NUKOL-215885 format. One record per residue: residue in one letter; chain; x, y, z of N, C-alpha, C in turn. Coordinates in steps of 0.2 Angstrom, whole numbers. Atoms other than C-alpha are relative to their C-alpha. Layout:
> A  A  X  Y  Z  X  Y  Z  X  Y  Z
...
This chain:
> X  A  -2  -5  2  -11  95  -37  5  0  -7
> X  A  -4  2  6  -4  99  -54  5  6  -2
> X  A  -8  -4  3  13  106  -62  -2  8  -1
> X  A  3  -8  3  5  121  -70  -1  5  7
> X  A  1  -4  -6  -1  127  -52  6  2  3
> X  A  -6  -2  -4  16  128  -46  5  4  -4
> X  A  -4  -4  5  24  134  -64  -3  2  -6
> X  A  5  -3  8  12  144  -74  4  0  -7
> X  A  -4  -2  6  16  143  -93  3  -8  0
> X  A  -2  6  0  21  125  -89  -4  -5  -5
> X  A  5  4  5  16  113  -104  -4  -4  3
> X  A  6  3  -4  -1  106  -101  -1  -8  0
> X  A  0  7  -1  4  89  -107  4  -4  4
> X  A  -6  4  -4  18  87  -93  -6  2  6
> X  A  5  1  -5  2  87  -80  2  -6  4
> X  A  -2  5  -7  7  77  -63  -4  0  6
> X  A  2  -1  -7  -5  73  -51  5  -4  5
> X  A  -3  3  -5  3  70  -35  -4  -2  6
> X  A  5  2  -4  -5  60  -23  5  -6  6
> X  A  -2  5  -3  1  49  -9  -5  -4  4
> X  A  6  3  -3  -10  35  0  3  -4  6
> X  A  -2  3  -5  -8  24  15  -4  -5  4
> X  A  4  6  -4  -14  8  24  1  2  7
> X  A  0  -1  -9  -19  11  42  -2  -8  3
> X  A  1  5  -2  -18  -3  53  -7  0  4
> X  A  5  0  -3  -37  -8  58  -1  1  7
> X  A  1  0  -6  -34  -11  74  4  6  6
> X  A  -3  -7  -3  -31  4  87  6  -2  7
> X  A  -6  0  -3  -16  5  98  9  1  -3
> X  A  -5  -3  4  -3  9  85  6  -6  1
> X  A  -6  5  -3  6  -10  88  2  -2  -8
> X  A  -3  1  6  7  -11  69  2  6  -4
> X  A  -3  -6  4  16  2  57  -5  2  -6
> X  A  1  -1  7  8  13  44  3  -1  -6
> X  A  -3  3  8  11  8  25  -1  7  -3
> X  A  3  -6  4  13  25  15  4  0  -5
> X  A  -2  4  5  16  24  -3  -1  9  -5
> X  A  1  -5  4  20  38  -16  1  -3  -6
> X  A  0  3  6  18  36  -35  6  -1  -3
> X  A  -5  4  1  32  25  -41  4  -3  5
> X  A  -2  4  -8  36  17  -22  -2  -7  -1
> X  A  2  6  -1  36  0  -20  1  -2  6
> X  A  -3  1  -7  37  -8  -3  -1  -8  1
> X  A  1  6  0  39  -27  3  -3  0  7
> X  A  4  1  -8  29  -32  20  1  -6  2
> X  A  -2  4  -3  35  -44  31  0  -3  6
> X  A  0  0  -8  38  -52  48  8  3  3
> X  A  -7  -1  -3  57  -49  49  4  5  -5
> X  A  -4  -3  5  71  -38  38  2  -8  -4
> X  A  0  -7  3  74  -36  24  -6  3  -3
> X  A  7  -1  1  55  -34  22  0  10  1
> X  A  1  -7  -1  53  -13  20  -5  3  7
> X  A  7  0  -5  37  -14  30  2  -6  5
> X  A  -1  5  -3  40  -25  46  -5  0  5
> X  A  7  0  -5  24  -31  54  1  -7  6
> X  A  -2  5  -5  28  -42  71  -5  -5  0
> X  A  7  6  -2  13  -57  70  1  -5  -4
> X  A  -2  6  2  15  -74  69  -3  -2  -8
> X  A  5  2  6  3  -74  54  3  1  -7
> X  A  -5  -5  8  16  -63  42  4  -4  -1
> X  A  -3  2  3  25  -72  32  9  4  0
> X  A  -5  -5  0  45  -67  32  0  6  -6
> X  A  2  -5  4  41  -60  16  -8  -1  -3
> X  A  9  0  3  22  -58  12  -2  1  -5
> X  A  3  -4  6  17  -45  0  4  4  -1
> X  A  -4  -7  3  23  -31  -11  -6  4  -2
> X  A  5  -5  0  12  -16  -11  4  6  -5
> X  A  -3  -6  5  16  -4  -27  -5  5  -2
> X  A  3  -5  3  10  12  -33  3  3  -6
> X  A  -2  -3  4  11  16  -50  2  8  -2
> X  A  1  -6  -2  16  33  -57  -6  6  0
> X  A  7  -4  0  -3  37  -60  -4  1  6
> X  A  1  -1  -6  -5  34  -41  -6  -7  1
> X  A  4  6  -1  -15  15  -45  6  -3  5
> X  A  -3  3  -5  -10  5  -30  -2  -6  0
> X  A  2  6  1  -9  -13  -31  4  -4  5
> X  A  -3  5  -6  -4  -28  -19  1  -8  -3
> X  A  -2  7  5  4  -45  -25  3  -4  7
> X  A  -1  6  -4  5  -61  -13  8  -2  -3
> X  A  -6  3  1  23  -66  -12  2  -7  3
> X  A  -1  8  -3  19  -84  -7  -1  -1  5
> X  A  1  3  -6  14  -83  8  -4  -5  2
> X  A  3  4  -4  8  -94  21  -8  0  0
> X  A  7  -3  -3  -8  -85  28  -4  4  -6
> X  A  3  -2  5  -12  -76  11  -2  7  0
> X  A  1  -6  0  -17  -59  6  -9  -1  -3
> X  A  5  -1  3  -36  -54  6  -2  7  1
> X  A  1  -6  3  -44  -39  -2  -8  0  2
> X  A  6  0  -1  -60  -35  6  -5  -7  0
> X  A  2  7  -2  -64  -53  12  2  -6  -6
> X  A  -2  6  5  -57  -63  -4  7  0  -2
> X  A  -7  1  0  -40  -71  -5  2  2  -8
> X  A  -3  -3  7  -30  -62  -20  6  -3  2
> X  A  -8  0  2  -12  -67  -28  2  7  -2
> X  A  0  -7  1  -14  -49  -35  -7  5  -2
> X  A  7  -5  2  -26  -35  -35  2  6  0
> X  A  -1  -9  0  -29  -17  -39  -3  1  9
> X  A  3  -2  -4  -33  -7  -23  -4  7  -2
> X  A  3  -5  2  -44  7  -22  -2  3  8
> X  A  2  -1  -7  -48  19  -5  -5  -3  2
> X  A  5  3  -4  -59  11  7  0  -7  1
> X  A  0  6  -1  -52  -6  5  3  -4  5
> X  A  -2  2  -5  -49  -17  17  5  -5  -2
> X  A  -6  7  2  -32  -29  15  2  -3  7
> X  A  -2  5  -6  -30  -42  27  6  -4  -2
> X  A  -5  2  2  -12  -48  27  -1  -8  5
> X  A  2  4  -6  -14  -66  38  -5  2  3
> X  A  6  -2  -5  -23  -60  52  0  8  3
> X  A  -3  -6  -1  -16  -43  52  -4  6  -5
> X  A  4  -4  5  -30  -29  43  3  6  0
> X  A  -1  -9  0  -26  -12  37  -6  2  -6
> X  A  5  -4  5  -39  0  27  5  6  -4
> X  A  -3  -7  3  -32  11  14  -5  6  0
> X  A  4  -8  -2  -35  30  14  6  4  -3
> X  A  -3  -6  2  -29  45  6  4  2  6
> X  A  -3  -2  -6  -15  53  15  -3  6  0
> X  A  2  -6  -2  -19  68  25  5  6  0
């Protein structure tokens, strides 16, 4: 959605694309939380508080990873020194940019990046 759609006559140079992305657990059953981010947000993922997203699995470190979206909608994941790593499409990464459809594995827990509906 563009700002001028909501506010006709708004200066064209201030267009902002508003979007939201989420990481869905690849296992069914809803045992792990969906992770939703909007532009400008950042969340930490870990096994317990103070992580923003708590994934209760023994393969997840207390502070496992940070997921962030910049104001343009680019999503990134950073390993925070976890024991069992962060993998994007099967390759271990310390930091990586993500695209819709990417499979992100934190320890043994897989998520798939999708556009919010």
